[in-house]
LUMKOLZA-189963 format. One record per residue (C-alpha): x, y, z; residue number from 1. Coordinates in steps of 0.001 Angstrom, whole numbers, always signed. Example, Ala and Ser with C-alpha at 12.3 -4.5 7.8 and 13.67 -1.06 7.14 Angstrom:
! residues 2
{px = +12300; py = -4500; pz = +7800; dovex = 1}
{px = +13670; py = -1060; pz = +7140; dovex = 2}
This chain:
! residues 197
{px = -44828; py = +16885; pz = +89384; dovex = 1}
{px = -48459; py = +15511; pz = +88874; dovex = 2}
{px = -49784; py = +15131; pz = +85309; dovex = 3}
{px = -52257; py = +17716; pz = +85809; dovex = 4}
{px = -49985; py = +20439; pz = +87192; dovex = 5}
{px = -49563; py = +23221; pz = +84694; dovex = 6}
{px = -46351; py = +24962; pz = +83908; dovex = 7}
{px = -46550; py = +28393; pz = +82120; dovex = 8}
{px = -45552; py = +28108; pz = +78350; dovex = 9}
{px = -43188; py = +31185; pz = +78810; dovex = 10}
{px = -40955; py = +28823; pz = +80927; dovex = 11}
{px = -40520; py = +26562; pz = +77780; dovex = 12}
{px = -37196; py = +26978; pz = +76179; dovex = 13}
{px = -35869; py = +26037; pz = +72557; dovex = 14}
{px = -32363; py = +26974; pz = +72696; dovex = 15}
{px = -30527; py = +23712; pz = +72702; dovex = 16}
{px = -30018; py = +23537; pz = +68902; dovex = 17}
{px = -32059; py = +20588; pz = +68037; dovex = 18}
{px = -35545; py = +19590; pz = +68834; dovex = 19}
{px = -34728; py = +16237; pz = +70566; dovex = 20}
{px = -32364; py = +18210; pz = +72764; dovex = 21}
{px = -35162; py = +20799; pz = +73396; dovex = 22}
{px = -37347; py = +17895; pz = +74698; dovex = 23}
{px = -34620; py = +16974; pz = +77037; dovex = 24}
{px = -34596; py = +20567; pz = +78378; dovex = 25}
{px = -38064; py = +20155; pz = +79591; dovex = 26}
{px = -36775; py = +18516; pz = +82773; dovex = 27}
{px = -34826; py = +21505; pz = +84266; dovex = 28}
{px = -35093; py = +23026; pz = +86708; dovex = 29}
{px = -38140; py = +20689; pz = +87256; dovex = 30}
{px = -40694; py = +18944; pz = +85072; dovex = 31}
{px = -41788; py = +21422; pz = +82521; dovex = 32}
{px = -44128; py = +18994; pz = +80741; dovex = 33}
{px = -46626; py = +19124; pz = +83726; dovex = 34}
{px = -49810; py = +18975; pz = +81691; dovex = 35}
{px = -51389; py = +18192; pz = +78404; dovex = 36}
{px = -51824; py = +22109; pz = +77697; dovex = 37}
{px = -48103; py = +22675; pz = +78263; dovex = 38}
{px = -47136; py = +19586; pz = +75972; dovex = 39}
{px = -49500; py = +21223; pz = +73320; dovex = 40}
{px = -47635; py = +24543; pz = +73759; dovex = 41}
{px = -44214; py = +22613; pz = +73627; dovex = 42}
{px = -45224; py = +20760; pz = +70344; dovex = 43}
{px = -46321; py = +24148; pz = +68719; dovex = 44}
{px = -43349; py = +26080; pz = +70077; dovex = 45}
{px = -40770; py = +23566; pz = +69018; dovex = 46}
{px = -42163; py = +23898; pz = +65356; dovex = 47}
{px = -43241; py = +20165; pz = +65245; dovex = 48}
{px = -46609; py = +21709; pz = +63761; dovex = 49}
{px = -47564; py = +24944; pz = +62099; dovex = 50}
{px = -48766; py = +27368; pz = +64938; dovex = 51}
{px = -52418; py = +27258; pz = +64260; dovex = 52}
{px = -52691; py = +23277; pz = +64047; dovex = 53}
{px = -55421; py = +21935; pz = +66221; dovex = 54}
{px = -54129; py = +19644; pz = +69023; dovex = 55}
{px = -57196; py = +19179; pz = +71143; dovex = 56}
{px = -57221; py = +15586; pz = +70812; dovex = 57}
{px = -53916; py = +15337; pz = +72718; dovex = 58}
{px = -54423; py = +13719; pz = +75862; dovex = 59}
{px = -52306; py = +12360; pz = +79093; dovex = 60}
{px = -51344; py = +9387; pz = +76870; dovex = 61}
{px = -49349; py = +11792; pz = +74556; dovex = 62}
{px = -47886; py = +13318; pz = +77853; dovex = 63}
{px = -46554; py = +10055; pz = +78978; dovex = 64}
{px = -45348; py = +9146; pz = +75525; dovex = 65}
{px = -43424; py = +12286; pz = +75102; dovex = 66}
{px = -41874; py = +11848; pz = +78729; dovex = 67}
{px = -40915; py = +8255; pz = +77849; dovex = 68}
{px = -39331; py = +9304; pz = +74624; dovex = 69}
{px = -37205; py = +12128; pz = +76565; dovex = 70}
{px = -35832; py = +9450; pz = +78920; dovex = 71}
{px = -34729; py = +7192; pz = +76107; dovex = 72}
{px = -33124; py = +10106; pz = +74241; dovex = 73}
{px = -31436; py = +11206; pz = +77581; dovex = 74}
{px = -29761; py = +7781; pz = +78042; dovex = 75}
{px = -28491; py = +7834; pz = +74557; dovex = 76}
{px = -27126; py = +11440; pz = +74636; dovex = 77}
{px = -25509; py = +11212; pz = +78033; dovex = 78}
{px = -24094; py = +7721; pz = +77628; dovex = 79}
{px = -21118; py = +6423; pz = +75362; dovex = 80}
{px = -22366; py = +3703; pz = +73207; dovex = 81}
{px = -21052; py = +523; pz = +74731; dovex = 82}
{px = -22177; py = -2923; pz = +73271; dovex = 83}
{px = -24022; py = -5120; pz = +75661; dovex = 84}
{px = -25248; py = -2173; pz = +77928; dovex = 85}
{px = -28875; py = -3301; pz = +78570; dovex = 86}
{px = -30118; py = +271; pz = +79243; dovex = 87}
{px = -28342; py = +1775; pz = +76242; dovex = 88}
{px = -29621; py = -974; pz = +73875; dovex = 89}
{px = -33091; py = -895; pz = +75028; dovex = 90}
{px = -33225; py = +2926; pz = +74779; dovex = 91}
{px = -31812; py = +2700; pz = +71171; dovex = 92}
{px = -34156; py = +118; pz = +70221; dovex = 93}
{px = -37182; py = +2146; pz = +71466; dovex = 94}
{px = -35860; py = +5319; pz = +69656; dovex = 95}
{px = -35438; py = +3349; pz = +66530; dovex = 96}
{px = -38861; py = +1763; pz = +66767; dovex = 97}
{px = -40399; py = +5334; pz = +67332; dovex = 98}
{px = -38669; py = +6678; pz = +64320; dovex = 99}
{px = -40278; py = +4226; pz = +61877; dovex = 100}
{px = -43521; py = +5824; pz = +61818; dovex = 101}
{px = -44341; py = +8413; pz = +59221; dovex = 102}
{px = -44038; py = +12107; pz = +60404; dovex = 103}
{px = -47065; py = +14382; pz = +59669; dovex = 104}
{px = -47431; py = +15036; pz = +56041; dovex = 105}
{px = -47099; py = +18681; pz = +55271; dovex = 106}
{px = -48533; py = +20692; pz = +52557; dovex = 107}
{px = -48360; py = +24291; pz = +51183; dovex = 108}
{px = -51517; py = +26322; pz = +51102; dovex = 109}
{px = -52265; py = +29927; pz = +50125; dovex = 110}
{px = -53007; py = +32180; pz = +52985; dovex = 111}
{px = -55475; py = +35089; pz = +52869; dovex = 112}
{px = -52667; py = +37452; pz = +51609; dovex = 113}
{px = -51691; py = +34903; pz = +48923; dovex = 114}
{px = -48435; py = +33961; pz = +50663; dovex = 115}
{px = -47742; py = +30193; pz = +51008; dovex = 116}
{px = -48241; py = +28699; pz = +54360; dovex = 117}
{px = -47291; py = +25307; pz = +55852; dovex = 118}
{px = -50278; py = +23212; pz = +56846; dovex = 119}
{px = -50777; py = +19458; pz = +57847; dovex = 120}
{px = -53199; py = +17273; pz = +55826; dovex = 121}
{px = -55026; py = +16200; pz = +59031; dovex = 122}
{px = -54542; py = +16757; pz = +62805; dovex = 123}
{px = -51373; py = +14839; pz = +63767; dovex = 124}
{px = -51297; py = +11836; pz = +65754; dovex = 125}
{px = -49008; py = +11212; pz = +68794; dovex = 126}
{px = -47012; py = +8443; pz = +67050; dovex = 127}
{px = -46235; py = +10865; pz = +64066; dovex = 128}
{px = -45080; py = +13778; pz = +66234; dovex = 129}
{px = -42956; py = +11332; pz = +68331; dovex = 130}
{px = -41415; py = +10034; pz = +65057; dovex = 131}
{px = -39958; py = +13468; pz = +64183; dovex = 132}
{px = -38454; py = +13961; pz = +67452; dovex = 133}
{px = -37043; py = +10195; pz = +67291; dovex = 134}
{px = -35737; py = +10810; pz = +63725; dovex = 135}
{px = -34007; py = +14060; pz = +64923; dovex = 136}
{px = -32363; py = +12014; pz = +67592; dovex = 137}
{px = -31173; py = +9261; pz = +65148; dovex = 138}
{px = -29820; py = +11973; pz = +63103; dovex = 139}
{px = -27956; py = +13685; pz = +65850; dovex = 140}
{px = -26600; py = +10387; pz = +67234; dovex = 141}
{px = -25375; py = +9190; pz = +63909; dovex = 142}
{px = -23694; py = +12408; pz = +62816; dovex = 143}
{px = -20145; py = +12573; pz = +64205; dovex = 144}
{px = -19805; py = +16100; pz = +63584; dovex = 145}
{px = -22993; py = +17025; pz = +65515; dovex = 146}
{px = -22384; py = +14342; pz = +68217; dovex = 147}
{px = -18846; py = +15934; pz = +68872; dovex = 148}
{px = -20575; py = +19483; pz = +69494; dovex = 149}
{px = -22856; py = +18186; pz = +72148; dovex = 150}
{px = -21973; py = +19971; pz = +75399; dovex = 151}
{px = -23449; py = +20152; pz = +78718; dovex = 152}
{px = -24116; py = +23511; pz = +80170; dovex = 153}
{px = -21483; py = +24659; pz = +82664; dovex = 154}
{px = -24097; py = +26671; pz = +84771; dovex = 155}
{px = -24482; py = +25583; pz = +88328; dovex = 156}
{px = -26560; py = +22668; pz = +88698; dovex = 157}
{px = -27712; py = +22860; pz = +84936; dovex = 158}
{px = -27977; py = +19433; pz = +83280; dovex = 159}
{px = -29134; py = +20815; pz = +79936; dovex = 160}
{px = -27330; py = +19420; pz = +76883; dovex = 161}
{px = -27070; py = +21614; pz = +73814; dovex = 162}
{px = -25644; py = +21629; pz = +70314; dovex = 163}
{px = -22516; py = +24129; pz = +70210; dovex = 164}
{px = -22470; py = +25632; pz = +66905; dovex = 165}
{px = -20728; py = +28851; pz = +67875; dovex = 166}
{px = -17621; py = +30107; pz = +66275; dovex = 167}
{px = -14645; py = +28341; pz = +67708; dovex = 168}
{px = -16866; py = +26021; pz = +69787; dovex = 169}
{px = -16603; py = +28239; pz = +72965; dovex = 170}
{px = -20375; py = +28311; pz = +74095; dovex = 171}
{px = -20235; py = +27417; pz = +77624; dovex = 172}
{px = -23990; py = +27633; pz = +78690; dovex = 173}
{px = -27336; py = +26461; pz = +77506; dovex = 174}
{px = -28366; py = +29958; pz = +77246; dovex = 175}
{px = -26481; py = +33277; pz = +77752; dovex = 176}
{px = -29497; py = +34913; pz = +79012; dovex = 177}
{px = -30255; py = +32268; pz = +81666; dovex = 178}
{px = -27306; py = +30521; pz = +82986; dovex = 179}
{px = -24718; py = +32837; pz = +81403; dovex = 180}
{px = -26318; py = +35740; pz = +83149; dovex = 181}
{px = -26509; py = +33930; pz = +86436; dovex = 182}
{px = -22738; py = +33296; pz = +86049; dovex = 183}
{px = -21877; py = +36967; pz = +85332; dovex = 184}
{px = -24045; py = +38256; pz = +88242; dovex = 185}
{px = -22302; py = +35602; pz = +90416; dovex = 186}
{px = -18740; py = +36796; pz = +89314; dovex = 187}
{px = -19618; py = +40385; pz = +89713; dovex = 188}
{px = -20793; py = +39603; pz = +93289; dovex = 189}
{px = -17697; py = +37702; pz = +93821; dovex = 190}
{px = -15546; py = +40625; pz = +92789; dovex = 191}
{px = -17577; py = +43089; pz = +94750; dovex = 192}
{px = -17188; py = +41064; pz = +97891; dovex = 193}
{px = -13289; py = +40826; pz = +97375; dovex = 194}
{px = -13115; py = +44579; pz = +96826; dovex = 195}
{px = -15165; py = +45227; pz = +100022; dovex = 196}
{px = -12644; py = +42746; pz = +101903; dovex = 197}
């Protein structure tokens, strides 16, 4: 998909259980980060920034940087760590490097109704936002309990990886409403076809 091609924000999903895994989900069923506008929607929808944060300064460089980080995280999540494997080691070094940057500084301010709201000190830079996602990946990869809860969706042709925090660790799909529903519909059709036969 070209850099300027738009993807509707309603197609963005945030159900993988970790922000770094939500970023991985932006590749299925096609490239979801198809434009800077969609990246801005993803950044806001993921909770990286408060909803009313200005992101007009984001450009195609940001889009390429987020896609590059997504590729590095994908290598780390899908592969078992093995010393000496160059692609794994390079991905790990890159994620560690991105995690070094300070994340955006939040502050609490009073809203019009007197309630405290989260705001950022200044418009966030790309490196600061990448750092938040990279740090989340570092936390995930270094937490044996979380890493053991990583699952790949059992839906047909669905590569989405999610964190299974369900009771009994029995979650099968990235989303019950998406892949789970497709599976239930397919099962119903198979049963109906067998009943007719």
